[in-house]
Backbone atoms as SQL, in Angstrom:
CREATE TABLE atoms (id INTEGER PRIMARY KEY, chain TEXT, resi INTEGER, resn TEXT, atom TEXT, x REAL, y REAL, z REAL);
INSERT INTO atoms VALUES
  (1, 'A', 1, 'ALA', 'N', -114.070, -162.386, -68.358),
  (2, 'A', 1, 'ALA', 'CA', -112.636, -162.509, -68.864),
  (3, 'A', 1, 'ALA', 'C', -111.819, -161.542, -68.719),
  (4, 'A', 2, 'GLU', 'N', -112.280, -160.230, -69.127),
  (5, 'A', 2, 'GLU', 'CA', -111.490, -159.586, -69.178),
  (6, 'A', 2, 'GLU', 'C', -110.830, -158.820, -67.875),
  (7, 'A', 3, 'ALA', 'N', -111.929, -159.031, -66.651),
  (8, 'A', 3, 'ALA', 'CA', -111.364, -158.800, -65.610),
  (9, 'A', 3, 'ALA', 'C', -110.179, -159.451, -64.762),
  (10, 'A', 4, 'ARG', 'N', -110.049, -160.821, -65.100),
  (11, 'A', 4, 'ARG', 'CA', -108.904, -161.888, -64.980),
  (12, 'A', 4, 'ARG', 'C', -107.656, -161.213, -65.724),
  (13, 'A', 5, 'TRP', 'N', -107.454, -160.855, -66.778),
  (14, 'A', 5, 'TRP', 'CA', -106.473, -160.035, -67.455),
  (15, 'A', 5, 'TRP', 'C', -106.374, -158.749, -66.844),
  (16, 'A', 6, 'ASN', 'N', -107.276, -157.777, -66.234),
  (17, 'A', 6, 'ASN', 'CA', -107.122, -156.432, -65.795),
  (18, 'A', 6, 'ASN', 'C', -106.225, -157.160, -64.620),
  (19, 'A', 7, 'LEU', 'N', -106.893, -157.472, -63.881),
  (20, 'A', 7, 'LEU', 'CA', -106.459, -158.482, -62.607),
  (21, 'A', 7, 'LEU', 'C', -104.832, -158.634, -62.616),
  (22, 'A', 8, 'PHE', 'N', -104.764, -159.409, -63.504),
  (23, 'A', 8, 'PHE', 'CA', -103.050, -159.741, -63.758),
  (24, 'A', 8, 'PHE', 'C', -102.527, -158.645, -64.549),
  (25, 'A', 9, 'ASP', 'N', -102.734, -157.627, -65.031),
  (26, 'A', 9, 'ASP', 'CA', -102.052, -156.708, -65.332),
  (27, 'A', 9, 'ASP', 'C', -101.843, -155.764, -64.340),
  (28, 'A', 10, 'GLY', 'N', -102.927, -155.772, -63.662),
  (29, 'A', 10, 'GLY', 'CA', -102.477, -155.217, -62.071),
  (30, 'A', 10, 'GLY', 'C', -101.143, -155.507, -61.752),
  (31, 'A', 11, 'LEU', 'N', -101.217, -157.139, -61.266),
  (32, 'A', 11, 'LEU', 'CA', -100.276, -157.703, -60.846),
  (33, 'A', 11, 'LEU', 'C', -98.781, -157.516, -61.137),
  (34, 'A', 12, 'LEU', 'N', -99.015, -157.556, -62.316),
  (35, 'A', 12, 'LEU', 'CA', -97.627, -156.954, -63.211),
  (36, 'A', 12, 'LEU', 'C', -96.979, -155.670, -62.981),
  (37, 'A', 13, 'VAL', 'N', -97.962, -154.889, -62.551),
  (38, 'A', 13, 'VAL', 'CA', -97.727, -153.136, -62.686),
  (39, 'A', 13, 'VAL', 'C', -97.292, -153.165, -60.850),
  (40, 'A', 14, 'LEU', 'N', -98.203, -153.902, -60.265),
  (41, 'A', 14, 'LEU', 'CA', -97.412, -154.013, -58.822),
  (42, 'A', 14, 'LEU', 'C', -96.043, -154.881, -58.908),
  (43, 'A', 15, 'ASN', 'N', -95.825, -155.928, -59.441),
  (44, 'A', 15, 'ASN', 'CA', -94.615, -156.454, -59.809),
  (45, 'A', 15, 'ASN', 'C', -93.329, -155.491, -59.885),
  (46, 'A', 16, 'SER', 'N', -93.514, -154.694, -61.124),
  (47, 'A', 16, 'SER', 'CA', -92.564, -153.888, -61.179),
  (48, 'A', 16, 'SER', 'C', -92.378, -152.608, -60.533),
  (49, 'A', 17, 'LEU', 'N', -93.349, -152.406, -59.275),
  (50, 'A', 17, 'LEU', 'CA', -92.950, -151.435, -58.716),
  (51, 'A', 17, 'LEU', 'C', -92.460, -151.852, -57.486),
  (52, 'A', 18, 'VAL', 'N', -92.799, -153.233, -57.078),
  (53, 'A', 18, 'VAL', 'CA', -92.089, -153.760, -55.952),
  (54, 'A', 18, 'VAL', 'C', -90.347, -153.922, -56.417),
  (55, 'A', 19, 'GLU', 'N', -90.189, -154.381, -57.657),
  (56, 'A', 19, 'GLU', 'CA', -88.809, -154.380, -58.114),
  (57, 'A', 19, 'GLU', 'C', -88.104, -153.161, -58.048),
  (58, 'A', 20, 'PHE', 'N', -88.695, -152.337, -58.496),
  (59, 'A', 20, 'PHE', 'CA', -88.096, -150.799, -58.440),
  (60, 'A', 20, 'PHE', 'C', -87.943, -150.170, -57.385),
  (61, 'A', 21, 'ALA', 'N', -89.012, -150.463, -56.165),
  (62, 'A', 21, 'ALA', 'CA', -88.594, -149.930, -54.916),
  (63, 'A', 21, 'ALA', 'C', -87.566, -151.102, -53.963),
  (64, 'A', 22, 'PHE', 'N', -87.693, -152.146, -54.435),
  (65, 'A', 22, 'PHE', 'CA', -86.413, -152.884, -53.605),
  (66, 'A', 22, 'PHE', 'C', -85.900, -153.718, -54.738),
  (67, 'A', 23, 'THR', 'N', -84.393, -152.818, -54.770),
  (68, 'A', 23, 'THR', 'CA', -83.289, -153.534, -56.111),
  (69, 'A', 23, 'THR', 'C', -82.836, -154.822, -55.663),
  (70, 'A', 24, 'ILE', 'N', -83.106, -155.673, -54.486),
  (71, 'A', 24, 'ILE', 'CA', -82.902, -157.101, -54.422),
  (72, 'A', 24, 'ILE', 'C', -83.104, -157.895, -55.738),
  (73, 'A', 25, 'SER', 'N', -82.532, -158.148, -56.708),
  (74, 'A', 25, 'SER', 'CA', -82.729, -158.976, -58.022),
  (75, 'A', 25, 'SER', 'C', -82.689, -160.132, -57.823),
  (76, 'A', 26, 'SER', 'N', -82.220, -160.639, -56.816),
  (77, 'A', 26, 'SER', 'CA', -81.680, -162.040, -56.875),
  (78, 'A', 26, 'SER', 'C', -82.875, -162.732, -56.226),
  (79, 'A', 27, 'ASP', 'N', -83.775, -161.717, -54.865),
  (80, 'A', 27, 'ASP', 'CA', -84.806, -162.273, -54.333),
  (81, 'A', 27, 'ASP', 'C', -86.084, -162.629, -55.316),
  (82, 'A', 28, 'LEU', 'N', -86.078, -161.244, -56.079),
  (83, 'A', 28, 'LEU', 'CA', -87.189, -161.040, -56.609),
  (84, 'A', 28, 'LEU', 'C', -87.382, -161.279, -58.266),
  (85, 'A', 29, 'SER', 'N', -86.487, -162.410, -58.505),
  (86, 'A', 29, 'SER', 'CA', -85.905, -162.860, -59.838),
  (87, 'A', 29, 'SER', 'C', -87.226, -163.585, -60.508),
  (88, 'A', 30, 'PHE', 'N', -87.756, -164.504, -59.577),
  (89, 'A', 30, 'PHE', 'CA', -88.896, -165.288, -60.095),
  (90, 'A', 30, 'PHE', 'C', -90.112, -164.787, -60.116),
  (91, 'A', 31, 'LEU', 'N', -90.193, -163.352, -59.766),
  (92, 'A', 31, 'LEU', 'CA', -91.258, -162.693, -60.475),
  (93, 'A', 31, 'LEU', 'C', -91.684, -162.191, -61.841),
  (94, 'A', 32, 'ARG', 'N', -90.318, -162.308, -62.695),
  (95, 'A', 32, 'ARG', 'CA', -90.094, -161.555, -63.720),
  (96, 'A', 32, 'ARG', 'C', -90.985, -162.708, -64.689),
  (97, 'A', 33, 'ILE', 'N', -91.249, -164.165, -64.321),
  (98, 'A', 33, 'ILE', 'CA', -91.767, -165.119, -65.009),
  (99, 'A', 33, 'ILE', 'C', -93.483, -164.403, -65.898),
  (100, 'A', 34, 'PHE', 'N', -93.621, -163.139, -65.098),
  (101, 'A', 34, 'PHE', 'CA', -94.958, -162.977, -65.649),
  (102, 'A', 34, 'PHE', 'C', -94.868, -161.597, -66.369),
  (103, 'A', 35, 'ARG', 'N', -93.699, -161.058, -66.840),
  (104, 'A', 35, 'ARG', 'CA', -93.632, -160.390, -67.687),
  (105, 'A', 35, 'ARG', 'C', -93.677, -161.447, -69.031),
  (106, 'A', 36, 'VAL', 'N', -92.774, -162.633, -68.677),
  (107, 'A', 36, 'VAL', 'CA', -93.362, -163.566, -70.093),
  (108, 'A', 36, 'VAL', 'C', -94.767, -163.920, -70.147),
  (109, 'A', 37, 'PHE', 'N', -95.432, -164.068, -69.503),
  (110, 'A', 37, 'PHE', 'CA', -96.803, -164.349, -69.547),
  (111, 'A', 37, 'PHE', 'C', -97.646, -163.042, -70.207),
  (112, 'A', 38, 'ARG', 'N', -97.365, -161.778, -70.021),
  (113, 'A', 38, 'ARG', 'CA', -97.661, -161.008, -70.369),
  (114, 'A', 38, 'ARG', 'C', -97.687, -160.788, -72.252),
  (115, 'A', 39, 'LEU', 'N', -96.143, -160.996, -72.404),
  (116, 'A', 39, 'LEU', 'CA', -95.697, -161.382, -73.584),
  (117, 'A', 39, 'LEU', 'C', -96.925, -162.275, -74.587),
  (118, 'A', 40, 'ILE', 'N', -96.961, -163.358, -73.739),
  (119, 'A', 40, 'ILE', 'CA', -97.531, -164.660, -74.766),
  (120, 'A', 40, 'ILE', 'C', -99.209, -163.776, -74.713),
  (121, 'A', 41, 'ARG', 'N', -99.456, -163.107, -73.807),
  (122, 'A', 41, 'ARG', 'CA', -101.111, -162.434, -74.059),
  (123, 'A', 41, 'ARG', 'C', -101.014, -161.709, -75.221),
  (124, 'A', 42, 'VAL', 'N', -99.742, -160.703, -75.373),
  (125, 'A', 42, 'VAL', 'CA', -99.792, -159.985, -76.737),
  (126, 'A', 42, 'VAL', 'C', -99.720, -160.737, -78.017),
  (127, 'A', 43, 'ILE', 'N', -98.710, -162.062, -77.867),
  (128, 'A', 43, 'ILE', 'CA', -98.862, -162.465, -78.887),
  (129, 'A', 43, 'ILE', 'C', -100.111, -163.302, -79.369),
  (130, 'A', 44, 'ARG', 'N', -100.699, -163.767, -78.311),
  (131, 'A', 44, 'ARG', 'CA', -102.130, -164.195, -78.376),
  (132, 'A', 44, 'ARG', 'C', -103.065, -163.554, -79.624),
  (133, 'A', 45, 'LEU', 'N', -103.125, -162.226, -78.725),
  (134, 'A', 45, 'LEU', 'CA', -103.575, -161.250, -79.410),
  (135, 'A', 45, 'LEU', 'C', -103.507, -160.852, -81.150),
  (136, 'A', 46, 'VAL', 'N', -101.839, -160.909, -81.293),
  (137, 'A', 46, 'VAL', 'CA', -101.911, -160.440, -82.755),
  (138, 'A', 46, 'VAL', 'C', -102.259, -162.187, -83.425),
  (139, 'A', 47, 'ARG', 'N', -102.148, -163.227, -82.738),
  (140, 'A', 47, 'ARG', 'CA', -102.335, -164.215, -83.592),
  (141, 'A', 47, 'ARG', 'C', -103.846, -164.476, -83.883),
  (142, 'A', 48, 'THR', 'N', -104.991, -163.779, -83.340),
  (143, 'A', 48, 'THR', 'CA', -106.553, -164.031, -83.149),
  (144, 'A', 48, 'THR', 'C', -107.217, -162.867, -84.302),
  (145, 'A', 49, 'VAL', 'N', -106.324, -161.636, -84.060),
  (146, 'A', 49, 'VAL', 'CA', -106.953, -160.313, -84.879),
  (147, 'A', 49, 'VAL', 'C', -106.830, -160.591, -86.231),
  (148, 'A', 50, 'LYS', 'N', -107.909, -160.923, -87.235),
  (149, 'A', 50, 'LYS', 'CA', -107.603, -160.859, -88.503),
  (150, 'A', 50, 'LYS', 'C', -107.054, -159.300, -89.205),
  (151, 'A', 51, 'ALA', 'N', -107.115, -158.313, -88.533),
  (152, 'A', 51, 'ALA', 'CA', -106.955, -157.117, -89.459),
  (153, 'A', 51, 'ALA', 'C', -105.200, -156.805, -89.090),
  (154, 'A', 52, 'LEU', 'N', -104.770, -157.757, -88.281),
  (155, 'A', 52, 'LEU', 'CA', -103.072, -157.581, -88.049),
  (156, 'A', 52, 'LEU', 'C', -102.374, -159.157, -88.928),
  (157, 'A', 53, 'LYS', 'N', -103.026, -159.136, -90.130),
  (158, 'A', 53, 'LYS', 'CA', -102.605, -160.476, -90.611),
  (159, 'A', 53, 'LYS', 'C', -101.138, -160.213, -91.654),
  (160, 'A', 54, 'SER', 'N', -101.271, -158.736, -91.834),
  (161, 'A', 54, 'SER', 'CA', -100.256, -158.361, -92.567),
  (162, 'A', 54, 'SER', 'C', -98.996, -158.155, -91.621),
  (163, 'A', 55, 'LEU', 'N', -99.016, -157.586, -90.552),
  (164, 'A', 55, 'LEU', 'CA', -98.299, -157.580, -89.658),
  (165, 'A', 55, 'LEU', 'C', -97.440, -159.025, -89.426),
  (166, 'A', 56, 'ARG', 'N', -98.241, -159.735, -89.026),
  (167, 'A', 56, 'ARG', 'CA', -97.857, -161.368, -88.537),
  (168, 'A', 56, 'ARG', 'C', -97.314, -161.645, -89.845),
  (169, 'A', 57, 'THR', 'N', -97.231, -161.460, -90.988),
  (170, 'A', 57, 'THR', 'CA', -96.742, -162.114, -92.241),
  (171, 'A', 57, 'THR', 'C', -95.147, -161.459, -92.252),
  (172, 'A', 58, 'MET', 'N', -95.393, -159.928, -91.712),
  (173, 'A', 58, 'MET', 'CA', -93.867, -159.353, -91.756),
  (174, 'A', 58, 'MET', 'C', -92.757, -159.542, -90.730),
  (175, 'A', 59, 'VAL', 'N', -93.799, -160.211, -89.566),
  (176, 'A', 59, 'VAL', 'CA', -92.939, -160.590, -88.695),
  (177, 'A', 59, 'VAL', 'C', -92.484, -161.907, -89.150),
  (178, 'A', 60, 'TYR', 'N', -93.282, -163.076, -89.660),
  (179, 'A', 60, 'TYR', 'CA', -92.386, -164.337, -89.639),
  (180, 'A', 60, 'TYR', 'C', -91.533, -163.971, -90.938),
  (181, 'A', 61, 'ALA', 'N', -91.783, -163.127, -91.709),
  (182, 'A', 61, 'ALA', 'CA', -90.624, -162.977, -92.607),
  (183, 'A', 61, 'ALA', 'C', -89.333, -162.279, -92.394),
  (184, 'A', 62, 'MET', 'N', -89.263, -161.553, -91.217),
  (185, 'A', 62, 'MET', 'CA', -88.098, -161.237, -90.817),
  (186, 'A', 62, 'MET', 'C', -88.017, -161.860, -90.063),
  (187, 'A', 63, 'LEU', 'N', -88.027, -163.005, -89.104),
  (188, 'A', 63, 'LEU', 'CA', -87.699, -163.957, -88.498),
  (189, 'A', 63, 'LEU', 'C', -87.044, -165.158, -88.958),
  (190, 'A', 64, 'ASN', 'N', -87.683, -165.102, -90.499),
  (191, 'A', 64, 'ASN', 'CA', -87.304, -166.376, -91.296),
  (192, 'A', 64, 'ASN', 'C', -86.002, -166.059, -91.898),
  (193, 'A', 65, 'SER', 'N', -85.839, -164.751, -91.976),
  (194, 'A', 65, 'SER', 'CA', -84.594, -164.080, -92.936),
  (195, 'A', 65, 'SER', 'C', -83.240, -163.911, -92.016),
  (196, 'A', 66, 'PHE', 'N', -83.481, -164.059, -90.595),
  (197, 'A', 66, 'PHE', 'CA', -82.326, -164.090, -89.458),
  (198, 'A', 66, 'PHE', 'C', -81.115, -165.006, -90.287),
  (199, 'A', 67, 'VAL', 'N', -81.056, -166.203, -90.849),
  (200, 'A', 67, 'VAL', 'CA', -80.412, -166.913, -91.329),
  (201, 'A', 67, 'VAL', 'C', -79.283, -166.020, -92.246),
  (202, 'A', 68, 'CYS', 'N', -80.454, -165.873, -93.344),
  (203, 'A', 68, 'CYS', 'CA', -79.315, -165.013, -94.440),
  (204, 'A', 68, 'CYS', 'C', -78.882, -163.788, -94.197),
  (205, 'A', 69, 'LEU', 'N', -79.419, -163.002, -93.172),
  (206, 'A', 69, 'LEU', 'CA', -78.815, -161.715, -92.470),
  (207, 'A', 69, 'LEU', 'C', -77.606, -162.318, -91.857),
  (208, 'A', 70, 'LEU', 'N', -77.568, -163.066, -91.025),
  (209, 'A', 70, 'LEU', 'CA', -76.173, -163.538, -90.746),
  (210, 'A', 70, 'LEU', 'C', -75.285, -163.841, -91.560),
  (211, 'A', 71, 'TRP', 'N', -75.507, -164.659, -92.611),
  (212, 'A', 71, 'TRP', 'CA', -74.547, -164.911, -93.128),
  (213, 'A', 71, 'TRP', 'C', -73.932, -163.535, -94.307),
  (214, 'A', 72, 'ALA', 'N', -74.810, -162.575, -94.365),
  (215, 'A', 72, 'ALA', 'CA', -74.594, -161.648, -95.206),
  (216, 'A', 72, 'ALA', 'C', -73.584, -160.772, -94.214),
  (217, 'A', 73, 'PHE', 'N', -73.795, -160.422, -92.741),
  (218, 'A', 73, 'PHE', 'CA', -72.794, -159.846, -92.118),
  (219, 'A', 73, 'PHE', 'C', -71.461, -160.654, -92.452),
  (220, 'A', 74, 'VAL', 'N', -71.357, -162.035, -92.211),
  (221, 'A', 74, 'VAL', 'CA', -70.316, -162.705, -92.352),
  (222, 'A', 74, 'VAL', 'C', -69.314, -162.324, -93.546),
  (223, 'A', 75, 'MET', 'N', -70.026, -162.286, -94.307),
  (224, 'A', 75, 'MET', 'CA', -69.343, -161.725, -96.199),
  (225, 'A', 75, 'MET', 'C', -68.710, -160.642, -95.791),
  (226, 'A', 76, 'ILE', 'N', -69.739, -159.873, -95.359),
  (227, 'A', 76, 'ILE', 'CA', -69.165, -158.253, -95.390),
  (228, 'A', 76, 'ILE', 'C', -68.050, -158.312, -94.485),
  (229, 'A', 77, 'GLY', 'N', -67.895, -158.803, -93.189),
  (230, 'A', 77, 'GLY', 'CA', -66.573, -159.059, -92.375),
  (231, 'A', 77, 'GLY', 'C', -65.777, -159.410, -93.069),
  (232, 'A', 78, 'ILE', 'N', -65.704, -160.693, -93.971),
  (233, 'A', 78, 'ILE', 'CA', -64.600, -161.226, -94.725),
  (234, 'A', 78, 'ILE', 'C', -64.479, -160.567, -95.990),
  (235, 'A', 79, 'VAL', 'N', -65.228, -159.784, -96.391),
  (236, 'A', 79, 'VAL', 'CA', -64.365, -158.097, -97.654),
  (237, 'A', 79, 'VAL', 'C', -63.900, -157.445, -96.682),
  (238, 'A', 80, 'MET', 'N', -64.389, -156.982, -95.446),
  (239, 'A', 80, 'MET', 'CA', -63.634, -155.779, -95.085),
  (240, 'A', 80, 'MET', 'C', -62.253, -156.304, -94.663),
  (241, 'A', 81, 'PHE', 'N', -62.321, -157.422, -93.798),
  (242, 'A', 81, 'PHE', 'CA', -61.058, -158.226, -93.807),
  (243, 'A', 81, 'PHE', 'C', -59.850, -158.408, -94.645),
  (244, 'A', 82, 'ILE', 'N', -60.449, -158.651, -95.948),
  (245, 'A', 82, 'ILE', 'CA', -59.463, -158.751, -97.170),
  (246, 'A', 82, 'ILE', 'C', -59.117, -157.783, -97.360),
  (247, 'A', 83, 'PHE', 'N', -60.025, -156.583, -97.582),
  (248, 'A', 83, 'PHE', 'CA', -59.578, -155.092, -97.858),
  (249, 'A', 83, 'PHE', 'C', -58.598, -154.487, -97.003),
  (250, 'A', 84, 'SER', 'N', -58.850, -154.827, -95.688),
  (251, 'A', 84, 'SER', 'CA', -57.940, -153.930, -94.888),
  (252, 'A', 84, 'SER', 'C', -56.487, -154.839, -94.931),
  (253, 'A', 85, 'MET', 'N', -56.308, -156.010, -95.315),
  (254, 'A', 85, 'MET', 'CA', -55.326, -156.780, -95.250),
  (255, 'A', 85, 'MET', 'C', -54.378, -156.250, -96.839),
  (256, 'A', 86, 'ILE', 'N', -55.277, -156.011, -97.618),
  (257, 'A', 86, 'ILE', 'CA', -54.546, -155.558, -98.800),
  (258, 'A', 86, 'ILE', 'C', -53.926, -154.011, -98.773),
  (259, 'A', 87, 'PHE', 'N', -55.176, -153.298, -97.818),
  (260, 'A', 87, 'PHE', 'CA', -54.645, -151.739, -98.039),
  (261, 'A', 87, 'PHE', 'C', -53.498, -151.559, -96.747),
  (262, 'A', 88, 'GLY', 'N', -53.772, -152.496, -95.494),
  (263, 'A', 88, 'GLY', 'CA', -52.451, -152.615, -94.622),
  (264, 'A', 88, 'GLY', 'C', -50.756, -153.075, -95.395),
  (265, 'A', 89, 'ASN', 'N', -50.790, -153.697, -96.199),
  (266, 'A', 89, 'ASN', 'CA', -49.583, -154.234, -96.824),
  (267, 'A', 89, 'ASN', 'C', -49.173, -153.334, -97.878),
  (268, 'A', 90, 'ALA', 'N', -50.358, -152.477, -98.589),
  (269, 'A', 90, 'ALA', 'CA', -49.653, -151.359, -99.010),
  (270, 'A', 90, 'ALA', 'C', -49.074, -150.018, -98.903);
């Protein structure tokens, strides 16, 4: 089973070398889907390894906190705008 993954990784490296050698990105862009498959393989590995449970918990916590982070940046922007208006008029 690992031989297939090694072959797949070899194809990804070959794909990267071909993209590097030939800078024709429009003709070779369909080969970039292999990079997504490699990412999926890493995600599957993180999901199945029990020792990485704390890492998985931290990643899920970060992903779920992005909405709160966005609103925090909005509030910081509003405060900066208000103070700039006050100091600009003073």
